[in-house]
C-alpha positions as CSV (number, residue, x, y, z in Angstrom):
1,M,84.8,14.2,-96.7
2,A,88.4,14.7,-95.5
3,K,89.5,18.1,-94.4
4,S,92.1,19.9,-96.5
5,M,95.5,20.7,-95.1
6,I,94.8,24.4,-95.0
7,K,91.6,23.8,-93.0
8,R,93.4,21.6,-90.5
9,R,96.1,24.2,-90.1
10,C,93.4,27.0,-89.5
11,E,91.7,24.9,-86.8
12,A,95.0,24.1,-85.1
13,E,95.8,27.8,-85.1
14,R,92.4,28.7,-83.5
15,E,92.9,26.0,-80.8
16,R,96.4,27.4,-80.1
17,I,95.0,30.9,-79.8
18,D,92.2,29.7,-77.5
19,R,94.6,27.9,-75.2
20,Y,96.9,31.0,-75.1
21,E,93.9,33.3,-74.2
22,A,92.7,30.9,-71.5
23,T,96.2,30.9,-70.0
24,L,96.3,34.7,-70.0
25,R,92.9,34.8,-68.3
26,R,94.2,32.5,-65.5
27,A,97.4,34.4,-65.1
28,Q,95.9,37.9,-65.3
29,R,95.7,39.6,-61.9
30,A,92.2,40.5,-60.7
31,P,91.6,44.3,-60.8
32,R,92.4,46.0,-57.5
33,P,89.4,47.3,-55.7
34,A,89.2,51.1,-55.2
35,P,90.0,52.4,-51.7
36,D,86.8,52.2,-49.6
37,F,86.8,55.7,-48.1
38,A,83.2,55.5,-47.0
39,R,83.8,52.4,-44.9
40,A,86.9,54.0,-43.3
41,L,84.8,57.0,-42.3
42,R,81.9,54.8,-40.9
43,E,84.3,52.7,-38.8
44,S,86.2,55.7,-37.4
45,A,83.1,57.7,-36.6
46,H,81.2,54.8,-35.0
47,G,80.3,55.7,-31.4
48,F,81.6,59.3,-31.8
49,A,79.1,60.8,-34.2
50,G,78.2,63.7,-31.9
51,I,81.8,64.9,-31.2
52,L,83.4,65.1,-34.7
53,A,85.9,67.9,-35.2
54,R,85.3,68.0,-39.0
55,D,82.6,67.1,-41.5
56,P,83.0,63.6,-42.9
57,E,81.9,64.9,-46.3
58,A,84.8,67.4,-46.4
59,W,87.4,64.5,-46.5
60,R,89.3,64.6,-49.7
61,P,92.0,61.9,-49.2
62,K,94.8,61.6,-51.7
63,L,95.8,58.1,-50.6
64,K,97.0,55.3,-52.9
65,T,96.8,52.7,-50.2
66,R,93.9,50.2,-50.1
67,D,94.8,48.9,-46.6
68,P,91.6,49.2,-44.5
69,A,93.7,49.8,-41.3
70,R,95.7,52.7,-42.8
71,L,92.5,54.2,-44.3
72,R,90.8,53.9,-40.9
73,L,93.6,55.8,-39.2
74,A,93.6,58.5,-41.9
75,A,89.8,58.9,-41.5
76,A,90.2,59.2,-37.7
77,R,92.8,61.9,-38.1
78,H,90.4,63.8,-40.4
79,L,87.4,63.4,-38.1
80,F,89.0,64.1,-34.7
81,A,92.6,65.3,-34.8
82,L,93.0,69.0,-34.1
83,Y,96.4,68.1,-32.5
84,S,99.0,65.4,-33.1
85,V,99.1,62.5,-30.7
86,P,101.7,59.7,-30.2
87,Y,101.6,56.3,-32.0
88,A,100.6,54.8,-28.7
89,L,97.1,56.3,-29.2
90,E,96.9,55.9,-33.0
91,E,97.7,52.2,-33.1
92,I,94.2,51.3,-32.0
93,W,92.9,52.4,-35.5
94,L,95.5,50.2,-37.1
95,D,95.1,46.9,-35.1
96,G,92.7,45.9,-32.4
97,S,93.4,42.2,-32.6
98,G,93.4,40.4,-29.2
99,L,91.4,43.2,-27.5
100,D,87.8,42.9,-26.4
101,A,85.2,45.5,-27.4
102,A,85.4,47.4,-24.2
103,E,89.2,47.8,-24.4
104,I,88.9,49.0,-28.1
105,T,86.3,51.5,-27.1
106,L,88.4,52.8,-24.2
107,R,91.5,53.3,-26.4
108,R,89.6,55.0,-29.1
109,R,88.1,57.4,-26.5
110,W,91.5,58.2,-25.2
111,Y,92.6,59.0,-28.8
112,V,89.5,61.2,-29.5
113,V,90.0,63.2,-26.2
114,A,93.7,63.7,-26.8
115,A,93.4,64.5,-30.5
116,R,90.8,67.1,-29.9
117,G,93.0,68.8,-27.3
118,R,90.9,68.1,-24.3
119,S,92.3,66.9,-20.9
120,L,93.0,63.2,-21.1
121,W,93.7,63.1,-17.4
122,K,90.3,64.7,-16.4
123,E,88.2,62.8,-18.9
124,E,89.7,59.3,-19.1
125,A,93.0,58.6,-17.3
126,K,92.8,59.8,-13.8
127,E,91.7,56.4,-12.5
128,W,95.2,55.0,-13.3
129,L,97.6,57.9,-14.0
130,S,98.7,61.1,-12.3
131,R,98.8,64.4,-14.3
132,K,102.5,64.1,-14.8
133,E,102.2,60.5,-15.9
134,V,99.6,61.5,-18.5
135,H,102.1,64.1,-19.8
136,W,104.8,61.5,-20.2
137,F,102.3,59.1,-21.8
138,L,101.4,61.8,-24.4
139,N,105.0,62.4,-25.1
140,S,106.1,58.8,-25.5
141,S,108.2,57.7,-28.4
142,G,106.8,56.3,-31.6
143,E,108.1,52.8,-31.0
144,L,105.9,52.2,-28.0
145,G,102.4,50.8,-28.0
146,F,99.5,51.8,-25.8
147,D,100.3,49.6,-22.8
148,E,104.1,50.1,-23.1
149,A,103.6,53.9,-23.1
150,I,101.4,53.7,-20.0
151,W,104.0,51.7,-18.0
152,L,106.8,53.9,-19.3
153,A,104.9,56.9,-17.8
154,V,104.4,55.0,-14.5
155,A,108.0,54.1,-14.3
156,R,109.2,57.6,-15.0
157,S,107.2,58.8,-11.9
158,Y,109.6,56.6,-9.8
159,T,112.9,57.0,-11.6
160,E,114.7,59.6,-13.7
161,D,116.7,56.9,-15.5
162,I,115.0,56.5,-18.9
163,G,116.8,53.3,-19.5
164,V,115.3,51.6,-16.4
165,A,111.9,52.9,-17.3
166,L,112.1,51.6,-20.9
167,R,113.2,48.2,-19.7
168,I,110.1,48.0,-17.5
169,A,107.9,49.2,-20.4
170,R,109.2,46.5,-22.6
171,S,108.8,43.7,-20.0
172,K,105.8,41.5,-19.2
173,I,104.5,44.2,-16.8
174,A,103.1,46.0,-19.9
175,R,101.1,42.9,-20.7
176,T,99.4,42.5,-17.3
177,P,95.6,42.8,-16.8
178,R,94.5,46.3,-16.0
179,A,92.4,44.9,-13.1
180,G,95.7,44.4,-11.2
181,F,97.0,47.8,-12.0
182,A,97.6,48.8,-8.3
183,F,99.7,45.7,-7.7
184,W,101.8,46.0,-10.8
185,R,102.4,49.7,-10.1
186,E,104.0,48.6,-6.8
187,V,106.1,46.1,-8.7
188,T,107.1,48.8,-11.1
189,R,108.2,51.0,-8.2
190,F,110.2,48.0,-6.9
191,F,112.1,47.5,-10.2
192,C,112.8,51.3,-10.4
193,A,114.5,51.1,-7.0
194,S,116.1,47.7,-7.8
195,P,117.0,47.8,-11.6
196,A,117.0,44.5,-13.5
197,T,117.3,43.4,-17.1
198,V,114.1,42.8,-19.2
199,A,114.8,39.0,-19.0
200,E,115.1,39.1,-15.2
201,I,111.9,41.2,-14.9
202,D,110.0,38.8,-17.1
203,D,111.1,35.8,-15.1
204,L,110.1,37.4,-11.8
205,C,106.8,38.6,-13.3
206,D,105.7,35.0,-13.9
207,Y,106.3,34.3,-10.3
208,L,104.7,37.5,-9.0
209,A,101.6,37.0,-11.2
210,A,101.2,33.4,-9.8
211,R,101.8,34.6,-6.2
212,H,99.4,37.6,-6.5
213,E,96.7,35.3,-8.0
214,R,97.1,32.9,-5.0
215,E,97.5,35.6,-2.4
216,P,95.7,38.9,-3.4
217,D,97.3,40.7,-0.5
218,Y,100.9,39.7,-1.4
219,S,103.2,42.7,-1.6
220,V,106.8,43.3,-2.8
221,A,107.2,46.1,-0.3
222,G,110.3,45.6,1.9
223,R,111.7,42.8,-0.3
224,T,115.0,42.7,-2.2
225,L,115.8,41.5,-5.7
226,A,117.8,38.7,-4.1
227,S,114.9,37.6,-1.9
228,L,112.5,37.6,-4.8
229,H,115.0,35.4,-6.8
230,R,115.1,32.9,-3.9
231,Q,111.3,32.9,-3.7
232,M,111.1,32.4,-7.5
233,L,113.5,29.5,-7.4
234,E,111.4,27.9,-4.6
235,W,108.3,28.4,-6.8
236,H,110.0,26.7,-9.7
237,R,111.0,23.8,-7.5
238,D,107.4,23.5,-6.3
239,L,106.1,23.5,-9.9
240,D,108.6,20.7,-10.7
241,A,107.4,18.8,-7.7
242,I,103.8,19.3,-8.6
243,A,104.5,18.2,-12.2
244,R,106.1,15.0,-11.0
245,I,103.3,14.2,-8.6
246,E,100.7,14.9,-11.3
247,A,102.6,12.6,-13.7
248,A,102.6,9.8,-11.2
249,R,98.9,10.3,-10.4
250,R,98.0,10.2,-14.1
251,R,100.0,7.0,-14.6
252,A,98.1,5.4,-11.6
253,F,94.7,6.7,-12.5
254,R,93.9,6.7,-16.2
255,T,90.9,9.0,-15.9
256,R,88.8,9.9,-19.0
257,E,89.3,13.3,-20.6
258,G,87.1,15.9,-19.0
259,E,86.8,14.0,-15.7
260,D,90.2,14.7,-14.2
261,D,90.0,17.1,-11.3
262,G,93.6,16.7,-10.2
263,R,92.7,14.7,-7.1
264,W,93.6,11.2,-6.0
265,S,91.1,9.1,-4.1
266,G,92.9,9.1,-0.8
267,S,91.5,7.7,2.5
268,P,87.8,7.2,2.9
269,L,87.9,9.0,6.2
270,D,86.1,12.4,6.3
271,D,87.8,15.7,7.3
272,W,87.2,16.6,10.9
273,S,86.8,19.8,12.9
274,W,86.4,20.7,16.6
275,K,85.6,23.9,18.4
276,P,86.7,24.0,22.1
277,T,84.2,25.4,24.6
278,A,84.7,29.0,25.9
279,G,86.5,27.6,29.0
280,E,88.8,25.3,27.0
281,A,89.8,27.7,24.2
282,R,93.1,29.5,24.6
283,L,92.2,32.0,21.8
284,R,89.1,33.8,20.8
285,K,86.9,31.8,18.3
286,E,89.5,29.1,18.3
287,Q,88.8,26.0,16.1
288,F,90.8,23.0,15.1
289,A,90.5,21.0,11.8
290,V,92.2,17.9,10.4
291,T,92.1,17.9,6.6
292,Q,93.3,15.4,4.1
293,L,95.7,16.5,1.4
294,V,94.6,15.0,-1.9
295,T,96.2,17.2,-4.7
296,A,99.7,17.9,-5.7
297,D,99.2,21.6,-4.9
298,E,98.1,20.9,-1.4
299,L,100.9,18.4,-0.7
300,V,103.6,20.8,-2.0
301,A,102.1,23.8,-0.1
302,E,102.2,21.7,3.1
303,S,105.8,20.7,2.5
304,R,106.8,24.3,1.8
305,A,105.0,25.8,4.8
306,M,106.1,23.2,7.3
307,H,109.7,22.9,6.1
308,H,109.7,19.1,5.8
309,C,109.7,16.5,2.9
310,V,106.1,15.4,3.0
311,S,105.8,16.1,-0.8
312,S,108.1,13.1,-1.4
313,Y,105.3,10.9,-0.1
314,A,103.1,11.7,-3.1
315,Q,103.7,8.3,-4.7
316,K,102.5,6.5,-1.6
317,C,99.4,8.7,-1.6
318,V,98.6,8.2,-5.2
319,S,99.0,4.4,-4.9
320,G,96.8,4.3,-1.8
321,Q,99.5,3.1,0.5
322,A,99.2,6.2,2.7
323,S,97.2,9.3,3.3
324,I,98.5,12.7,4.5
325,W,96.5,14.9,6.8
326,S,97.1,18.5,8.2
327,L,96.1,19.7,11.6
328,R,95.4,23.4,11.6
329,R,94.2,26.0,14.1
330,S,92.0,28.9,13.1
331,A,91.5,31.9,15.3
332,A,90.9,35.6,14.9
333,G,90.6,35.2,11.1
334,S,94.0,33.5,10.6
335,V,94.9,29.8,10.0
336,K,98.0,28.2,11.3
337,R,99.3,24.8,10.3
338,L,100.3,22.8,13.4
339,L,101.0,19.2,12.4
340,T,101.3,16.9,9.4
341,I,100.1,13.3,9.9
342,E,100.7,10.2,7.8
343,L,98.2,7.4,8.0
344,D,98.7,3.9,6.5
345,R,95.9,1.8,4.9
346,Q,94.6,0.7,8.3
347,H,94.3,4.3,9.5
348,R,97.3,4.0,11.8
349,A,99.4,7.1,12.4
350,V,102.8,6.3,11.0
351,Q,104.4,9.8,11.4
352,I,103.3,13.0,13.2
353,R,105.5,16.0,12.6
354,G,105.3,19.8,13.0
355,F,107.4,22.6,11.6
356,G,110.9,21.5,10.7
357,N,110.1,17.9,11.6
358,R,109.6,18.8,15.3
359,L,107.5,16.4,17.5
360,A,104.0,17.2,18.5
361,S,103.3,19.2,21.7
362,A,101.2,17.9,24.6
363,E,98.3,20.2,23.6
364,E,98.5,19.1,20.0
365,L,98.4,15.5,21.0
366,Q,95.2,16.1,23.0
367,V,93.5,17.5,19.9
368,L,94.8,14.6,17.9
369,G,93.3,12.3,20.6
370,R,89.9,13.8,20.0
371,W,90.3,13.3,16.3
372,A,91.5,9.7,16.6
373,K,88.6,8.8,18.9
374,A,86.0,10.4,16.6
375,M,87.4,9.0,13.3
376,G,88.8,5.6,14.4
377,V,92.4,6.5,13.9
378,V,95.1,4.7,15.8
379,L,97.8,7.0,17.3
380,P,101.2,5.7,18.4
381,E,101.9,5.4,22.1
382,H,104.0,8.2,23.6
């Protein structure tokens, strides 16, 4: 039986109402969860339950925020803060991203000690900071984070110019690993005596970090800003040279991913060493070695140390047309580069040069003669 007009209109109206209510349900915002005060208290008290300044149950927050970080900071203030502390100490309750568990725990300990009015220097900071530096750290401005405030305090122990100290605190020095604190303290002292812009400090920090990693005993003591700039430019030139050599090596040897150790095949000859007898040696515990250079780093380092252009022979090494060797003397715990030798495919010495492209001395040629006889290398006639 056909539906009446009134019935069809009623059904259409119900469908329209159902669609409207479904749209409202989709568009309606989910109810906001209530602030999780209990969680904030648990996270703040974790690891410090025995040294609370106030009873957690006595916390009566009047906070509208539901942000877990801000709730956590408010809970920490209630549990520990008998005295106000700078933002540099409070920020750890707001954001610990990028920090490992040990660093998060350390920064929270610093907060708890300072907020309870105890001696931060005695209990936590004396490994890195002096008493006066701790005072400056605790009185740092609100715009500085934990590491920045530390390096501002260190810089202020070497300069009265707050502008210089702030530039250091805002530079890459504030992002250096704490394991190298002694080295970077020396660098901070250098930049206090030789002021530079933040950009200049950052550029030099990249060079200094690489140099310190390669030479742990490297020091900026006695250097000038100009000499550091020259060294940095040389380092950049070396990096460019290494990049070009590496690019050439990769084009020549298409190694599979995960198997590339940065070396080229080089000559099949082994490295060689010789220790003179007590009567022959001119120095105590003297020893000679001839070592093949088979990476871009080694080739560029030899070129830089010996003041010649052997790094330009990289393409010949990569293609197998030549191999480069370094004669070195070790004695009394130090190693000195003596000669750089180029061999062709037939193991014939094509070039032998010392520092600044000088010729080999008679003594050096005698050592090379032993090497050549032992390894089947043909030396040029002199």
